[in-house]
Structures are given as structure tokens and as C-alpha cells.
C-alpha positions as a LaTeX table, in Angstrom:
\begin{tabular}{lrrr}
\hline
Residue & $x$ (\AA) & $y$ (\AA) & $z$ (\AA) \\
\hline
Met1 & 112.33 & 94.32 & 111.53 \\
Ile2 & 109.62 & 94.50 & 114.19 \\
Ala3 & 108.03 & 91.17 & 115.14 \\
Asp4 & 104.37 & 91.09 & 116.10 \\
Ser5 & 102.76 & 88.64 & 118.52 \\
Ser6 & 100.78 & 87.01 & 115.69 \\
Phe7 & 104.07 & 85.89 & 114.13 \\
Leu8 & 105.66 & 84.92 & 117.45 \\
Val9 & 102.70 & 82.82 & 118.56 \\
Ser10 & 102.74 & 81.04 & 115.21 \\
Leu11 & 106.49 & 80.52 & 115.47 \\
Phe12 & 106.46 & 79.05 & 118.97 \\
Trp13 & 103.09 & 77.27 & 119.17 \\
Lys14 & 103.33 & 74.01 & 117.22 \\
Asp15 & 99.54 & 73.64 & 116.93 \\
Asp16 & 99.10 & 77.02 & 115.23 \\
Thr17 & 97.86 & 76.75 & 111.64 \\
Leu18 & 100.68 & 79.08 & 110.52 \\
His19 & 103.44 & 77.37 & 112.52 \\
Gln20 & 105.22 & 75.84 & 109.52 \\
Lys21 & 105.04 & 79.11 & 107.60 \\
Ala22 & 106.48 & 81.05 & 110.55 \\
Leu23 & 109.20 & 78.47 & 111.09 \\
Ser24 & 110.14 & 78.58 & 107.41 \\
Glu25 & 110.23 & 82.39 & 107.36 \\
Phe26 & 112.33 & 82.49 & 110.51 \\
Arg27 & 114.81 & 79.91 & 109.24 \\
Ser28 & 115.13 & 81.44 & 105.77 \\
Ser29 & 116.12 & 84.87 & 107.07 \\
Ser30 & 119.10 & 86.03 & 109.08 \\
Val31 & 117.67 & 89.41 & 110.03 \\
Thr32 & 117.50 & 90.31 & 113.72 \\
Leu33 & 113.93 & 90.63 & 114.91 \\
Ser34 & 113.18 & 93.53 & 117.21 \\
Val35 & 110.56 & 92.46 & 119.74 \\
Pro36 & 109.02 & 95.21 & 121.88 \\
Asp37 & 108.60 & 94.23 & 125.52 \\
Arg38 & 104.83 & 94.69 & 125.29 \\
Ile39 & 104.70 & 92.25 & 122.36 \\
Ile40 & 106.57 & 89.71 & 124.46 \\
Glu41 & 103.97 & 90.19 & 127.21 \\
Glu42 & 101.14 & 89.68 & 124.72 \\
Thr43 & 102.80 & 86.61 & 123.21 \\
Met44 & 103.36 & 85.09 & 126.64 \\
Ser45 & 99.75 & 85.72 & 127.63 \\
Val46 & 98.43 & 83.98 & 124.53 \\
Leu47 & 100.79 & 81.03 & 124.95 \\
Ala48 & 100.00 & 80.74 & 128.66 \\
Tyr49 & 96.30 & 80.58 & 127.82 \\
Lys50 & 96.84 & 77.97 & 125.08 \\
Glu51 & 99.59 & 75.84 & 126.62 \\
Gly52 & 100.25 & 76.98 & 130.19 \\
Trp53 & 102.77 & 79.21 & 131.94 \\
Gln54 & 105.63 & 76.75 & 131.66 \\
Thr55 & 105.46 & 76.97 & 127.87 \\
Ala56 & 105.20 & 80.77 & 128.02 \\
Leu57 & 108.27 & 80.95 & 130.26 \\
Glu58 & 110.22 & 78.65 & 127.94 \\
Val59 & 109.37 & 80.92 & 125.00 \\
Leu60 & 110.45 & 83.95 & 127.01 \\
Asp61 & 113.78 & 82.25 & 127.63 \\
Arg62 & 114.17 & 81.42 & 123.94 \\
Ile63 & 113.45 & 85.01 & 122.90 \\
Thr64 & 115.80 & 86.55 & 125.46 \\
Thr65 & 118.71 & 84.16 & 124.80 \\
Asn66 & 118.57 & 83.84 & 121.02 \\
Arg67 & 120.70 & 86.43 & 119.20 \\
Arg68 & 118.13 & 86.59 & 116.39 \\
Phe69 & 115.83 & 88.45 & 118.78 \\
Glu70 & 116.42 & 91.88 & 120.24 \\
Val71 & 114.16 & 92.87 & 123.12 \\
Arg72 & 113.15 & 96.49 & 122.74 \\
His73 & 112.01 & 98.58 & 125.68 \\
Ile74 & 109.74 & 101.46 & 124.69 \\
Ser75 & 111.06 & 104.92 & 125.54 \\
Arg76 & 108.95 & 107.85 & 126.69 \\
Glu77 & 109.46 & 109.49 & 123.30 \\
Glu78 & 108.21 & 106.37 & 121.52 \\
Trp79 & 105.26 & 106.14 & 123.93 \\
Ser80 & 104.27 & 109.69 & 123.05 \\
Gly81 & 104.63 & 108.90 & 119.35 \\
Ile82 & 102.41 & 105.84 & 119.66 \\
Val83 & 99.73 & 107.82 & 121.48 \\
Ala84 & 99.91 & 110.57 & 118.84 \\
Leu85 & 99.63 & 108.00 & 116.04 \\
Ser86 & 96.61 & 106.37 & 117.66 \\
Ser87 & 94.92 & 109.77 & 118.03 \\
Lys88 & 95.64 & 110.62 & 114.41 \\
Leu89 & 94.51 & 107.31 & 112.86 \\
Asn90 & 91.68 & 106.55 & 115.30 \\
Lys91 & 91.37 & 102.90 & 114.16 \\
Lys92 & 89.78 & 100.14 & 116.23 \\
Ile93 & 93.00 & 98.27 & 116.86 \\
Ser94 & 94.93 & 97.49 & 120.02 \\
Phe95 & 97.58 & 99.68 & 121.58 \\
Asn96 & 100.12 & 96.96 & 120.75 \\
Asp97 & 99.08 & 97.10 & 117.10 \\
Tyr98 & 99.72 & 100.85 & 117.16 \\
Leu99 & 103.06 & 100.12 & 118.80 \\
Val100 & 104.11 & 97.73 & 116.02 \\
Ile101 & 102.90 & 100.11 & 113.32 \\
Tyr102 & 104.66 & 103.11 & 114.88 \\
Leu103 & 108.01 & 101.32 & 115.22 \\
Ser104 & 107.75 & 99.83 & 111.74 \\
Val105 & 107.07 & 103.22 & 110.19 \\
Arg106 & 110.07 & 104.66 & 112.06 \\
Glu107 & 112.25 & 101.85 & 110.69 \\
Gly108 & 110.73 & 102.14 & 107.22 \\
Ala109 & 110.14 & 98.39 & 107.03 \\
Leu110 & 107.00 & 96.29 & 107.19 \\
Pro111 & 106.52 & 94.32 & 110.40 \\
Leu112 & 106.65 & 90.56 & 110.57 \\
Thr113 & 102.99 & 89.87 & 111.30 \\
Tyr114 & 100.10 & 87.65 & 110.27 \\
Asp115 & 97.56 & 90.33 & 111.21 \\
Ser116 & 96.25 & 91.57 & 107.87 \\
Gln117 & 94.73 & 94.79 & 109.24 \\
Leu118 & 97.94 & 95.75 & 111.06 \\
Leu119 & 99.99 & 94.97 & 107.94 \\
Ser120 & 97.66 & 96.99 & 105.70 \\
Ile121 & 97.86 & 100.08 & 107.91 \\
Ala122 & 101.65 & 99.81 & 108.21 \\
Arg123 & 101.97 & 99.40 & 104.44 \\
Gln124 & 99.84 & 102.50 & 103.76 \\
Leu125 & 101.93 & 104.63 & 106.12 \\
Ile126 & 105.31 & 103.33 & 104.97 \\
Glu127 & 104.52 & 103.65 & 101.27 \\
Lys128 & 103.32 & 107.27 & 101.57 \\
\hline
\end{tabular}
């Protein structure tokens, strides 16, 4: 399952309104979460802005040392697929949203996200 930054920020930032929900979802599942490197970068940037770089670096350490997370580095083939998907759909969403959607469609599973637009697009493509 692909994890999006909206879920990760909620999971690791205690002041987030969805923190308890994210914590509960994480604890109630044993599935390994695939976290693309670009999503880690986005998550760290948000957390650094909200809490400072020390917190962001602590979260990075938790993601890279916890066996429940698998850091995924995007290949050239996947990059090309993401670009092709963005050209085809032409939605006003971020490149990282396209990344999460693309990988989720390839896996045939909805991403773990609190971004309703991202989830809706992924659902439409997976359920085709």
C-alpha cells in the first residue's frame, strides 16, 4: 500500500486534527507501507515548517528504521509512467499526487491518504 504525505503528516504530527485516526489506522494494520522518496521529502518539508527540522529528521529516522515502512525510489520507467499519466489526466494536482496515484494503480490498491481528490482519482482508475 502506498502512503501519501497527508497520512504521514497526520501520523507523525501530534497536533494534526487527524492524528488519532492515523495512529489508529497504523496500529490496526500490519501491512507494509510503501513510501516513495518524494513523499518522504514532502512530509519532511511540511513537518519542518510546522515543528522544525529536528522533528522532520526524527520522523525520517522513524520511517527508515521501522520495518512497517518501505522506502521506494522511483525508477526511470515509473517516472515516465507518472509523466504520461499526468499528460493523460491533466488534473490540477501536484506531481507527488500523480506519483501516488500512478503507483497505487500499478499495485491495484487504494493509497493511504487523507486527500479526498487524490483518493477519488485513484479510485476511479483502479475500479475501471
